[in-house]
N, C-alpha and C positions, 0 to 999 in steps of 0.2 A: 659084168654088172655090179660086182662090189663095188661101187665110187664111194665108199667110203672105208675101204681095208689099203692100209700104206702102202702097200706095194704097188697098188697101181697107182699111186700118186706120181708126179714129177719127182727128179730124185732130189730137185730145192725145197721141197715141198715133204721131202722123206729130211731131208735135215735139217729142217724146221720141228720136226716133228720131235725127233731124235732127242735136240734140244731143249725141249720142250720138254718128255719126260725125264732128261738130266736133270732137271729142277724138282726134288722131290717134292718137295713144301708143297710148290705151285699144284706139280699134277696128283698128288695126294688132294688137295684143297680142293679140286676141279672137279673128283672123284664126289669128294662129302657131299659140296655143294649141289653138283649135278643131283646130288639123291634126295636132298633135301627141297629140291625147288619141283622137282617130279612129284614125290610124294607130296608136298601141299598144291599141286593140282589139282589131286584126286579129297582135296580137303572136304568135300562133301561125305565122302565113304569115309572117310579117319574121323570124323566131328563133325554129328548132327543129333537132333534132338528127334530125329525120327530113327527105323529101323532099315536097313540095310533092302533085307528082304522080308516079308508077311504069307508064311505059312500058314492058311484058314478054308476047314472045311476044304481038304484035298487040292488048291488052288494057290498061288503063287500071286504075288502083289508085289510090288515098288512102290513104297511108299513115298523114296527122295525123289523118282523123277515122276509120277504121278499122284493127286489128289484121293482121297477114298474115303467118302464119309463117315457117318460113327456106324450107320444102320446097315453100310457093307456085310460090319462085323458084330453085325446082330444087336446094334447099337440104338439110342432110341431119339438121336438124336441127326437132322440132314447132314450138320457142319465136319468140320475137316476135321477127324477122329484123332484123337489125344492120346498118341502112344504109349507116353510117360503117368498118364492115369491110370490110378492102380484098377479102375473101374472097364477101363476097355482091353488093358494087358492082360487080367481076366477071361474076359470073353475069348481073345485071340488064342489066349492060352488051352482055353479049355477043349477047342477044333484044331489048333495049330500050334506055332512056335513064330518066333522074329528071332533074327540075323541082329543084334546090333553090331554101331561102330564101337570102335577102340573106345570113342570121348565122348558120351548118349550127352555131350548140348549141343547146340552151333553157337556160331560169334554172339548174335544176340538173344538166346533162349536165359529166359529167368529163373534163375531157383527161386521159386517160393519156399520151399522147405528146412532152409538155415535155421540153424539152433541161435544162430548170435549174430547182431544188427553185420547189415553188408558196410564196407567188404568185409569179407570172412577167411579166417585164414585156412592157410592147406587143410587138408582134411582128405579123408576117401573118396571121398563123393567128388572133391573140388581139389585135383591133385596139388596147385599151385594155387585155391583161395579164389576169391573171385576178387572183381572190382567193387567200385560204391552204387552199380547197379545191379547186384547181385547176376552178371555173369561170367561166366566161366572162365580164366586168365587164359587156359590151354588153350580154348578153342580160340580163341582172340586173336592169340600168337600165335596159331596155322592163319588164322585165313590173314592176319597180320602178314606173316612174313610174301604169304604168296600177294599178295595186291602190290605190295612194297617194291618187290621185284618184277613183276608184271609192270609197275607205273616204270620202275628206272631202265626194263630193256627197253618199254617203245619210246617212253622218251630220249633214252642211248641214242635209239635206231632214228628215228625222224630228224634230233638235231645233228647228229652226225651224219645224214643226207644233204639236209640245206646248208651245212657248214663247208660239205667237201667242192657242192653244186660253187657255191659263194668264191670259196679259196678256189675254186680251180676257173672260176671265171678272173675274176681279180691277177692269178700268178697268168695266164694264157695271154692276154689281151695287154696288161698293164696297164701303164699311161693314165691317159685322166682317168676311165673306168676304174684301173686299180690305186686311184687319187680318189678317187670320189669313194668308193668303196670304203678305203680306210679313214676316213672323214665321219665317214655315216657309224663304221664300227664303234671310234672312239665317243662318239654323240648318245649311242642307242647303247654302250655299255657303263653310261653315265647317269642311265633312271633310274630311279628308287623304285628297286621292283617291288618287295615287301611294302612303300606306300603305296605303290597302285593297287596291290591284291587287296592291300584292306579297304580300296575305296570299291572296287570291283567287284565284293565281298558283303557290300552293302548293301546295294541293289541286286543282286545277282545271286542264283543258288549254286553255290559251287557243285562240283560233281566229279567224276574223274576223267571225263574228257573234256571239261570247262576245264580243269587245272592244270591238263596236259595240256593244252593251247595255249595257256597265260604263260607258262614253263617257257617252250620250244620259242614264243618269241623272243627271248632272253637266256638261252642256253644253248643255239646255236651256232655261236660265236669262237666257243671253244676249239672246234677244230680248222678256223678259216686260217690261221694263223700259218698251223704247219702244212696246209697242203699247197696255201698261196707260196711260200716257201719252195718246196718241191718242184711246184709249176714252173717259177722264175729260175730254177735251179734248171731244169731239163728242155725246157723252150733254147735253151740256142744250144744242147748238144749235137752233136755231128747224124746219129740218126734220126732226128726231129728232123731236120734239116733236108737232110734226106728225100726223108718221107714226103713234107715241102712239096720241096722239087717235080717229087715222081706228080704230082696232082694233088695227093690226098686233101681230100678237105678239112676243116679245122676239127669237125665234131666228132673224123675219125682220127685225127691225131690224137685230140684229147684222150679221146676214151680205149686206143690201141695202143698210144707208147708211151703217155703220159701217166695215165692215171695209176696204172699198176705200181709207178713208185710212189707216189702218191699214198696208196692205202696200205703200205706198209709200214708207214711211222701215221697213221691212222689207224688202224690197228692196234698197232701195240699202246696208245690213249683211251682205248675201250674201257675197255677191265676201271681203269681209272674216273671215267668219265659218266659208270655205271655207278663207280662209288658214291660219287656226288650227287645225282641226282636222287638215290635212296635218302642218303641225309639229307639235300633239298626239300623231299617229301617228308620225312622224320620232324625236320624241326618244322616245315608249316603248319604239321596238324599239333606239334606242341603245343605252339602258339595261337591256336584254335579258326587259323585259317587255311586250312587244304581239305581234306574229302568230308565227306557232310558228317553231319553230328550222329551219331551209333557206327560208323564202318568201323570194319575190325582192323586199330591203327595202332602202329609203336608205339605212333609218337602222344598220340593220344593217350594211352595206357603210358609212358613216363612222366606224363601232365597229370595225371591220376594218383600217381606216384609222389610226385612233388605237392599234391593239394593233403595228400590223406600221408603225412608220415607215420602217425600209429600202422599203416598196413603196407611195410618196406618191402614185402615178396611184387607188389605191384610195378614197380619204380625196377627194382633188381632183375624181373622174371622177362622187361620190355630188354635193360641194357644188354645182359645176356646175350640175348637172340639177334640181340642190332649188333654186337660189337664180333660175335662168333663170324653172322654174313659180311660184316663190312672188309674185316681179317681173311676170310676164305677170298673175298673178291679181289683185294691186296695184293695174295699171294698169289693168285691166275693171272697177275696183270704181271710181276715180276716173273712169272713163267713166262710169257707170252712177249715181254720185252728180251727174255736170253731167248726166245726160239725165234725172231728176227733180226739177232746181232747178229751182222754181216763178219764180226770178229771173229765168232767163235762156230769153229769145223766140228 
């Protein structure tokens, strides 16, 4: 049942895993990136303007997951309790306690207690300062890292699926289908993507899924040529001809005998496609055509750094996070390429 144990893998996959681990830079990059990504998946527990647990009058409350009114803790109003308010905090501390996250700000929390105009420089309350709307930079970096990786993963997975299907059909059938597919890709890839995004954002409010769908329309072509070449080569191999002679249908031949060969080349490209997807989202956010205003975005933080040259911590913080993220992904991609290299025993 230990499916993820290397000892239960096939000899070929065991050799690939060994080659991957031999690339120390890529292996440790995978560990670091996994740790960072898994940590940001629980961003609400790491950075939030609400306590994780509230103990009041011998009862436990979880403000992150539920909404509690101020009257629940002996207050005067039926509105949601503001746990950062001194009055509410004193009421709770009289009969209990609060367990706060490491960062007491969410990505949209405004710090009204600044001593200087926003953007405020790093301080004890805001370790990396605030942006031009008095929001904590650390919290926005944590949430921005998560949404960038999730967007990149979603775009990479969906575009890879579409690209593999289109490339497989072109390479397997060839002829007019392949010719039509190549001409269509040439025309489609020549469309001005940024210009179309500018037009669409003028009458549609962008969100995560809308932006993902638009980018998917223009990013699925990255793997078509690779998969197409593998299928063109494999369709004339002896074992494929033997399977066809034995009566196996086209679907069975494509998925059973030809697709595994194409997936080797596909997997080596996926970390780099993920890097490109994250860079694309950051660029669109920087230009103002990405996620909705107010969303935690590394590109928007870089744009604020360009606008507020007197606040170098904005651009520097976003640049360092983005550079570390992309560098780790490139190192992982190099290790994956080594793992699938048949020349390395």
